[in-house]
C-alpha positions in Angstrom: 15.7 17.5 9.3 16.0 17.9 13.0 18.7 15.3 13.6 22.4 15.5 12.9 23.4 13.9 9.6 26.6 13.2 7.8 26.5 13.5 4.1 27.8 10.8 1.8 30.1 11.8 -1.1 27.0 12.1 -3.2 25.6 15.6 -3.6 22.7 15.9 -1.3 19.5 16.6 -3.3 16.5 18.5 -2.0 14.2 16.3 0.1 11.0 18.0 -0.7 8.3 15.9 -2.4 7.2 15.6 -6.0 4.1 13.8 -7.3 3.7 10.3 -8.6 2.2 11.2 -11.9 0.8 9.3 -14.8 2.9 10.1 -17.9 4.2 8.4 -21.0 6.0 5.8 -18.8 2.7 4.7 -17.3 1.0 4.5 -20.7 3.8 2.4 -22.0 3.7 0.1 -19.1 0.0 -0.3 -19.2 0.2 -1.0 -22.9 2.9 -3.6 -22.4 0.9 -5.2 -19.6 -2.2 -5.5 -21.7 -0.2 -6.9 -24.6 1.5 -9.7 -22.6 0.4 -13.2 -21.8 -0.7 -14.1 -18.3 2.6 -15.7 -17.7 5.9 -16.0 -19.5 9.5 -15.0 -19.8 10.8 -12.0 -21.7 14.2 -10.6 -22.0 15.7 -7.4 -20.9 13.3 -5.5 -23.2 9.7 -6.2 -22.4 7.7 -7.8 -25.3 10.2 -6.6 -27.9 10.2 -3.0 -26.9 13.2 -1.0 -25.8 13.4 -0.7 -22.1 12.3 2.7 -20.8 15.0 5.3 -20.2 16.3 6.0 -16.7 15.1 9.5 -15.6 17.6 12.3 -15.3 19.3 12.9 -11.9 16.8 15.7 -11.3 13.8 13.4 -10.9 12.4 12.1 -7.7 13.3 8.4 -7.0 11.0 7.9 -3.9 12.5 4.6 -2.6 10.0 2.2 -1.1 12.2 -0.8 -0.5 15.8 -1.9 -0.3 17.9 -5.0 0.1 21.5 -5.6 1.1 23.9 -8.1 -0.4 25.1 -10.8 2.1 28.5 -9.1 2.6 26.7 -5.7 2.9 29.0 -4.2 0.3 26.0 -3.3 -1.9 22.4 -2.3 -1.5 19.6 -2.0 -4.1 16.7 0.3 -3.8 13.3 0.1 -5.5 12.3 3.6 -6.6 8.6 4.1 -7.0 8.2 7.4 -8.9 11.1 6.8 -11.3 10.3 3.1 -11.9 14.0 2.1 -11.4 16.4 0.2 -9.2 19.5 1.9 -7.9 22.7 -0.1 -7.1 24.6 1.6 -4.3 28.1 0.9 -3.0 27.6 1.0 0.8 31.1 2.1 1.8 31.0 5.3 -0.2 27.3 5.9 -0.7 27.8 6.1 -4.4 25.0 5.1 -6.8 27.0 3.0 -9.3 24.1 2.2 -11.7 20.4 2.7 -12.1 18.2 0.5 -14.3 14.6 0.7 -15.3 12.3 -2.0 -13.9 8.7 -0.9 -14.7 5.9 1.3 -13.4 5.5 1.4 -9.6 7.9 -1.1 -8.1 6.8 -2.0 -4.6 8.9 -4.8 -3.1 12.4 -6.4 -3.5 14.0 -9.7 -2.5 17.5 -11.0 -3.0 18.9 -14.5 -3.1 21.2 -15.8 -0.3 24.2 -15.6 -2.6 23.4 -12.0 -3.5 23.3 -12.6 -7.2 19.6 -12.6 -8.0 17.3 -9.6 -7.2 13.6 -9.7 -8.0 11.1 -6.8 -7.8 7.3 -6.8 -7.8 6.1 -4.1 -10.3 2.5 -3.3 -9.4 1.2 -1.2 -12.2 3.4 -2.9 -14.8 2.0 -6.3 -13.7 5.4 -8.0 -13.7 8.0 -9.8 -11.6 11.2 -8.3 -12.9 14.4 -10.3 -12.5 17.9 -8.9 -12.3 21.4 -10.3 -11.9 24.1 -8.6 -9.8 27.4 -9.2 -11.5 30.4 -7.4 -10.1 29.4 -3.7 -10.2 26.5 -4.2 -12.6 22.9 -4.8 -12.0 21.6 -6.4 -15.2 18.0 -7.1 -16.3 17.5 -10.8 -16.7 13.9 -11.0 -17.7 10.3 -10.4 -16.7 7.4 -12.8 -15.7 4.0 -11.5 -16.6 1.6 -11.8 -13.7 -0.9 -9.0 -13.9 -3.3 -8.5 -11.0 -1.0 -5.8 -9.4 2.0 -7.7 -7.9 2.8 -6.2 -4.6 5.0 -8.2 -2.2 7.8 -10.6 -3.1 9.8 -13.3 -1.2 12.6 -15.4 -2.7 13.8 -18.8 -1.6 17.4 -18.8 -0.4 18.6 -20.5 -3.5 17.0 -17.9 -5.7 15.0 -20.4 -7.7 11.5 -19.8 -6.5 9.7 -16.5 -5.9 6.4 -15.9 -4.2 4.6 -12.8 -5.3 1.4 -11.4 -3.8 -1.2 -10.5 -6.4 -3.0 -7.7 -4.5 -5.9 -7.5 -7.0 -6.5 -11.3 -7.2 -6.3 -12.5 -3.5 -3.6 -14.9 -4.6 0.1 -15.7 -4.2 1.9 -16.4 -7.5 4.6 -19.1 -7.4 7.2 -18.3 -10.0 10.1 -20.5 -11.2 12.7 -17.8 -11.5 15.2 -19.8 -13.6 12.6 -20.9 -16.2 10.7 -17.6 -16.0 7.4 -19.4 -15.6 4.3 -18.9 -13.4 4.0 -22.4 -11.8 0.9 -22.0 -9.6 -1.4 -19.6 -7.8 -2.3 -20.0 -4.1 -5.6 -18.5 -2.9 -5.3 -16.4 0.2 -7.2 -13.5 1.7 -8.1 -10.3 -0.1 -5.6 -7.5 -0.7 -2.5 -9.5 -0.1 0.4 -7.0 0.0 3.5 -7.6 2.0 4.8 -11.1 2.6 7.7 -12.9 4.4 9.3 -16.3 4.1 10.7 -18.2 7.1 14.5 -18.8 7.0 13.9 -22.5 6.2 11.4 -21.7 3.5 8.6 -23.8 5.0 6.1 -21.1 5.8 5.0 -17.9 4.0 3.1 -15.2 5.9 0.9 -12.9 3.9 -0.6 -9.6 5.2 -4.2 -9.6 3.8 -5.4 -6.1 4.5 -8.7 -6.7 2.7 -9.6 -9.4 5.2 -7.9 -7.7 8.1 -5.5 -10.5 9.0 -2.5 -12.7 8.2 -2.6 -15.8 6.0 -0.1 -18.6 6.7 0.9 -20.8 3.7 2.6 -24.1 3.7 5.1 -23.9 0.8 5.5 -27.7 0.5 1.8 -28.3 -0.2 1.2 -24.7 -1.5 -1.9 -24.4 0.5 -3.1 -21.7 2.9 -3.1 -23.3 6.4 -5.1 -20.6 8.1 -6.1 -16.9 8.1 -5.8 -15.2 11.4 -8.3 -12.2 11.2 -8.2 -9.4 13.7 -9.7 -6.4 11.7 -6.2 -5.0 11.0 -6.0 -2.1 8.5 -3.0 -1.2 6.4 -0.8 -4.1 7.3 2.8 -3.1 6.7 5.9 -5.0 5.8 6.2 -8.5 7.2 9.3 -10.0 8.9 9.8 -13.6 9.9 11.7 -14.2 13.1 15.1 -15.9 12.8 13.7 -19.0 14.5 10.7 -19.1 12.1 8.2 -19.1 14.9 6.5 -15.7 14.3 5.8 -13.2 11.5 6.0 -9.6 12.8 4.2 -6.7 11.2 2.8 -3.2 11.9 -0.9 -2.4 11.5 -3.6 0.1 12.2 -6.7 -0.6 14.4 -10.0 1.2 13.9 -12.3 1.4 16.9 -15.7 2.4 15.4 -16.1 5.7 17.3 -16.9 9.2 16.0 -13.9 11.5 15.3 -14.0 13.8 18.4 -11.0 15.3 20.1 -11.6 13.2 23.2 -12.0 9.9 21.3 -8.8 10.6 19.3 -6.8 11.3 22.4 -8.1 8.2 24.1 -7.0 6.0 21.1 -10.7 5.2 20.4 -10.6 6.2 16.7 -7.4 4.7 15.3 -4.3 3.3 16.9 -0.9 1.9 15.8 0.2 -1.6 16.7 3.0 -4.1 16.1 1.7 -7.6 15.9 2.9 -11.1 15.5 1.3 -14.3 14.3 2.5 -17.8 15.1 3.6 -19.7 12.0 3.4 -23.2 13.5 -0.3 -23.4 14.0 -3.5 -21.2 14.4 -3.4 -18.9 17.4 -4.8 -15.5 18.3 -2.6 -12.6 17.1 -0.4 -10.9 19.8 0.3 -7.2 19.7 1.8 -4.2 21.5 0.5 -0.7 21.3 2.8 2.0 19.9 1.0 5.3 20.8 2.0 7.5 23.7 -0.5 10.0 24.9 -0.2 13.4 23.2 2.3 12.1 20.6 1.0 9.1 18.8 2.7 7.0 16.1 1.2 7.5 12.6 1.2 5.0 9.8 3.7 2.3 10.9 5.1 0.6 7.9 8.6 -1.0 8.0 9.6 -3.7 10.4 12.8 -5.6 11.3 14.7 -7.4 14.1 18.5 -7.1 14.5 20.3 -10.3 13.7 21.2 -10.9 17.4 17.4 -10.7 18.1 17.9 -8.0 20.8 16.1 -5.1 19.1 12.9 -4.7 17.1 12.8 -1.7 14.8 9.8 -0.1 13.1 9.5 2.7 10.6 6.6 5.1 11.2 6.0 6.6 7.8 3.4 9.2 9.0 5.4 10.5 11.9 8.7 10.4 10.1 10.7 8.3 12.7 12.3 5.1 13.6 10.9 3.2 16.6 13.4 1.1 18.5 12.4 -1.6 21.1 14.4 -4.0 23.3 12.8 -7.3 22.4 13.4 -8.9 25.8 10.2 -8.4 27.8 8.1 -6.8 25.2 4.5 -6.9 26.5 2.8 -8.7 23.6 -0.8 -9.5 24.5 -3.5 -11.5 22.7 -7.0 -11.5 24.2 -7.9 -8.5 26.3 -5.0 -6.4 24.9 -2.9 -4.6 24.2 -4.7 -1.4 25.3 -5.2 2.0 23.8 -1.7 3.5 24.7 1.8 2.2 24.9 2.6 0.2 28.0 3.7 2.7 30.7 6.7 0.7 31.8 7.9 0.6 28.3 7.4 4.3 27.8 9.3 5.3 30.9 12.4 3.2 30.2 14.4 4.8 27.3 16.6 1.7 27.1 13.6 -0.4 26.2 12.0 2.1 23.8 13.0 5.2 22.0 12.2 7.2 18.9 14.7 8.6 16.3 13.4 11.5 14.1 14.1 10.9 10.4 12.0 13.4 8.5 10.5 12.6 5.1 8.5 9.3 4.8 10.5 6.3 6.0 9.3 3.1 4.5 11.3 -0.2 4.4 14.2 -0.9 6.6 17.0 -3.5 6.8 19.1 -4.1 9.9 22.9 -4.5 9.5 24.8 -7.6 10.6 26.7 -5.4 13.1 23.4 -5.2 15.1 23.9 -1.4 15.3 23.0 0.2 12.0 19.7 0.2 10.1 19.3 1.2 6.5 16.0 3.0 5.8 14.4 3.8 2.4 13.0 7.3 2.8 10.4 8.0 0.1 9.9 11.7 0.4 13.5 12.5 1.1 14.7 10.5 -1.9 17.5 9.0 0.2 18.7 5.9 2.0 19.3 6.8 5.7 21.9 5.0 7.7 20.8 5.1 11.3 23.1 4.4 14.3 20.9 2.7 16.9 23.5 3.3 19.7 24.0 7.0 19.1 20.4 7.3 18.1 21.0 9.5 15.1 21.1 9.5 11.3 24.8 8.8 10.6 24.7 9.6 6.9 22.3 9.8 4.0 22.8 8.4 0.5 21.1 10.6 -2.1 19.4 8.7 -4.9 18.3 11.6 -7.1 15.5 14.2 -6.6 13.8 17.0 -8.4 15.6 20.3 -8.3 12.4 22.0 -6.9 9.4 20.2 -5.6 6.3 20.6 -7.7 3.1 21.8 -6.1 1.7 18.2 -6.3 4.7 16.7 -4.5 4.1 19.2 -1.7 0.6 18.0 -1.5 1.8 14.4 -1.4 3.9 15.3 1.7 0.8 16.7 3.4 -1.3 13.6 2.4 1.2 11.3 4.2 1.8 13.6 7.2 0.2 12.3 10.4 1.3 15.6 12.1 -1.6 17.1 10.3 -3.9 15.4 12.6 -4.7 15.9 16.3 -1.7 14.6 18.3 -0.5 12.9 15.1 -2.7 9.8 15.3 -3.3 9.4 11.6 -2.8 10.8 8.1 -5.0 11.1 5.0 -3.3 7.9 3.9 -4.5 6.0 6.9 -8.0 6.0 5.4 -7.1 6.4 1.8 -4.3 3.8 1.6 -2.1 4.5 -1.4 -4.7 7.0 -2.5 -7.4 4.4 -2.6 -9.6 3.1 0.1 -9.5 0.6 3.0 -11.5 -2.4 4.2 -13.9 -0.9 6.8 -16.8 1.6 7.0 -15.7 4.6 9.0 -17.3 7.7 10.7 -15.2 10.5 9.3 -17.4 13.3 10.6 -17.7 14.5 7.0 -21.5 15.2 7.1 -21.4 16.3 10.8 -23.5 13.4 12.2 -22.1 10.7 14.6 -22.3 7.0 13.9 -23.0 7.3 10.2 -20.4 4.8 9.1 -19.5 4.8 5.4 -17.0 3.2 3.2 -14.0 5.4 2.4 -14.3 6.6 -1.2 -11.2 6.1 -3.3 -9.3 9.3 -4.2 -8.1 7.8 -7.5 -9.7 9.8 -10.4 -11.4 11.9 -7.7 -10.6 15.1 -9.5 -12.7 13.8 -12.4 -15.7 12.6 -10.4 -17.2 15.5 -8.6 -19.3 16.3 -6.6 -17.7 14.7 -3.5 -18.6 12.7 -0.5 -21.3 10.0 -0.4 -24.1 12.6 -0.3 -22.5 14.7 -3.0 -23.0 18.0 -1.1 -19.4 19.2 -1.5 -19.2 20.9 -4.9 -15.7 22.3 -4.8 -12.7 20.1 -4.5 -10.5 22.7 -2.7 -13.2 23.1 0.0 -13.5 19.4 0.3 -9.8 19.1 1.0 -9.9 22.0 3.5 -12.8 20.4 5.4 -11.1 17.0 5.6 -8.0 18.5 7.1 -10.0 20.4 9.7 -12.9 18.2 10.5 -11.6 14.7 9.8 -8.0 15.2 10.7 -8.8 17.7 13.5 -5.5 19.3 12.7 -4.3 22.9 12.2 -6.0 25.2 9.8 -4.4 24.6 6.4 -3.1 27.6 4.4 -4.4 28.3 0.9 -1.1 27.0 -0.4 -1.7 23.7 1.5 -5.1 23.3 -0.1 -3.8 24.1 -3.6 -1.0 21.5 -3.1 -3.5 18.9 -1.9 -5.7 19.4 -4.9 -2.7 19.2 -7.2 -1.7 15.9 -5.7 -5.2 14.5 -5.9 -5.2 15.3 -9.6 -2.2 13.0 -10.1 -4.0 9.9 -8.6 -5.3 7.4 -11.1 -6.7 3.9 -10.9 -4.5 1.1 -12.3 -5.8 -0.5 -15.5 -8.0 -3.5 -14.7 -6.3 -6.9 -14.9 -9.6 -8.5 -16.0 -9.3 -7.6 -19.7 -7.8 -9.7 -22.4 -4.1 -9.4 -23.1 -4.8 -7.0 -26.0 -7.0 -4.8 -23.8 -10.3 -6.0 -25.3 -13.3 -7.5 -23.5 -13.9 -11.2 -23.2 -17.0 -12.6 -24.8 -18.7 -12.8 -21.4 -17.7 -9.2 -20.6 -19.1 -8.0 -24.0 -22.4 -9.7 -23.1 -22.2 -8.0 -19.7 -21.7 -4.7 -21.3 -24.9 -5.1 -23.1 -26.7 -6.1 -19.9 -25.2 -3.0 -18.2 -26.8 -0.7 -20.8 -30.1 -2.6 -21.1 -33.5 -1.7 -19.8 -33.4 -4.9 -17.7 -30.5 -3.8 -15.6 -30.6 0.0 -16.2 -27.1 0.4 -14.6 -26.1 3.0 -17.2 -28.9 5.4 -16.1 -26.6 6.5 -13.3 -23.2 4.9 -14.0 -22.5 6.7 -17.3 -19.6 8.3 -18.9 -15.9 7.5 -18.9 -15.8 7.3 -15.1 -19.1 5.3 -14.9 -20.9 8.0 -12.8 -23.3 10.8 -13.7 -22.2 13.0 -10.8 -25.7 13.2 -9.5 -27.4 12.3 -6.1 -30.1 9.6 -6.2 -32.4 8.1 -3.7 -32.0 4.3 -4.2 -33.9 3.3 -1.0 -30.8 2.8 1.2 -31.1 5.9 3.3 -30.5 5.9 7.0 -32.3 7.9 9.7 -29.1 9.4 11.1 -28.0 10.8 7.7 -28.2 14.6 7.5 -28.6 14.5 3.7 -30.9 12.5 1.5 -29.7 10.3 -1.3 -26.3 9.2 -2.3 -23.8 10.4 -4.9 -23.3 7.9 -7.7 -19.9 6.3 -7.0 -17.5 5.7 -9.9 -17.2 2.1 -10.9 -13.7 2.4 -12.3 -11.6 0.0 -10.2 -14.6 -1.6 -8.5 -13.1 -5.1 -9.2 -10.6 -4.4 -6.4 -12.8 -3.2 -3.6 -13.7 -5.3 -0.6 -16.6 -3.1 0.7 -19.4 -2.0 -1.5 -22.3 0.4 -1.2 -22.3 3.4 1.0 -22.1 1.5 4.3 -20.1 -1.5 3.0 -22.9 -4.0 3.6 -22.0 -5.9 0.4 -18.6 -7.7 0.1 -19.0 -8.8 -3.6 -20.5 -7.5 -6.8 -22.8 -10.5 -6.8 -24.2 -9.3 -3.4 -24.7 -5.8 -4.7 -26.6 -7.1 -7.8 -28.8 -9.6 -5.9 -29.4 -7.8 -2.7 -30.5 -4.3 -1.6 -29.0 -2.7 -4.8 -30.4 -5.2 -7.3 -31.9 -3.7 -10.5 -35.5 -4.0 -9.3 -34.7 -2.1 -6.1 -32.2 0.4 -7.3 -33.4 1.3 -10.8 -36.7 -0.2 -11.4 -35.2 -2.8 -13.7 -35.7 -6.6 -13.7 -34.2 -9.5 -11.8 -31.3 -10.9 -13.8 -30.9 -14.5 -14.8 -27.8 -16.3 -13.4 -26.2 -16.0 -16.8 -26.9 -12.3 -17.1 -25.5 -11.8 -13.6 -22.3 -13.6 -14.3 -21.8 -11.7 -17.6 -22.5 -8.3 -15.9 -20.0 -9.1 -13.1 -17.5 -10.0 -15.7 -18.0 -6.6 -17.4 -17.8 -4.6 -14.2 -14.5 -6.2 -13.3 -13.0 -4.8 -16.5 -13.8 -1.1 -15.6 
């Protein structure tokens, strides 16, 4: 830390990272998810099982979200790597209790009376409900949703929850009191973070798979419009107090080769804060965040002080808080907002300043005093209380951390560190969001040729699916990591320890179980028929997509080569998790599995097979979605 801090009465734990690993807790959660119904209420123990135990104090918590009670006497954090919620007394910084909530909680919401807390549990597939009674946070049930719940918003009365199902392009409407899934609202792909207007009439949904924001009318439960602007990695959403706008951070990609000059010009990636009108379709408005020479990496959290005078953002990749005076912010729609921060804004340290936090700051909540901000810091395992007036971290509330960081946790810190890139414009996570992929084809300079745009391969299960890159020319994972840090990131030469740490972290990444299986984990009748089509001589998919990862690890020429490519043929990509990708084939030309199987990669073209009947095609797609 390079800012002054005041410790709470909690013992400060080490802030170094530790990996998110798949262990018995994950296996239990997946089993419970597969065993449950698509919707329904369960008690404090999921599906008759005892709730998982809370990890020891010497285990990383990795908070990703937090909420404050209306009187600000208490705060609750969602802890990603421990699968728990922590109840903290704000005045003393003491963790009063910690309860298990399921594997990989992502977002929290609290009712207006402060008595109901709900959490979206991504890998567990649940909306978990808790009641805050006195000094106790008590489990009150779970609603089975599957399809990777990600963001959550709660009506002020606490009766209805809206949950984004990131793997289904839908919003689930949940009756919290009855514990029932009421309805699903179709929106854009990869819906993650969401926000509800104060009057509850509009819901804004960041749809990273479609590069935009969907606006939903909660009365009719219909999507009114989807404002697309090719936005990557949309962060948390925040509805303005007057309900006119939804604010959010995002990343822009400019379709240019990764050269030092292009990076410094802001012509590769750039960070933005945008806003979308909620009262009718309109072009998004945005401001640019990046100063020359010291860019802002991976903006994530967003908020506005209750008096409306300051807008605050958390930059996860550059480990800082960004503070803006809202009056006169140069939001632009068409023709803007430019490649670098507005010069007038940059030169006035009353209108804009940065507060170094360290770690990986994620969600934030502004206090009612308009002066303090509470920040969930993932890698530091703490909640930071930041004084906006003195521009420093006033104190830190320790949630629990490993005594010593594992090698993989050190690699995780490198993965999320934008300072590893030239002038800190982007991190590994900018392209490989949450260890996966993103929604555009990019020129990463991996094969040394410009303008050879390719979809970003997921790093989940990557340690099991060598060789690497689309052309399969990288045979050693450590060298692949080293080359990415040097040639794609354009950052400093990594040490051997850095490379070992990165490999150790990649080895922890896994794909969530598919939500397209039956509750008991088996295949549907259609998927079973599709499995037979997959292996048949008509489709011949299994010739290349074989084994547990659905890849043979070989390079094949399937007739899709490009003149600019330095290498011939393409490495067979794994099909595990293919149901939740929005760009398919090496250049992302296909957007659906149906397009892949009837277009340039149809069985006759790719494998010498035969054209499939509509019934065979439907069954094959049903099977592929289960992988």
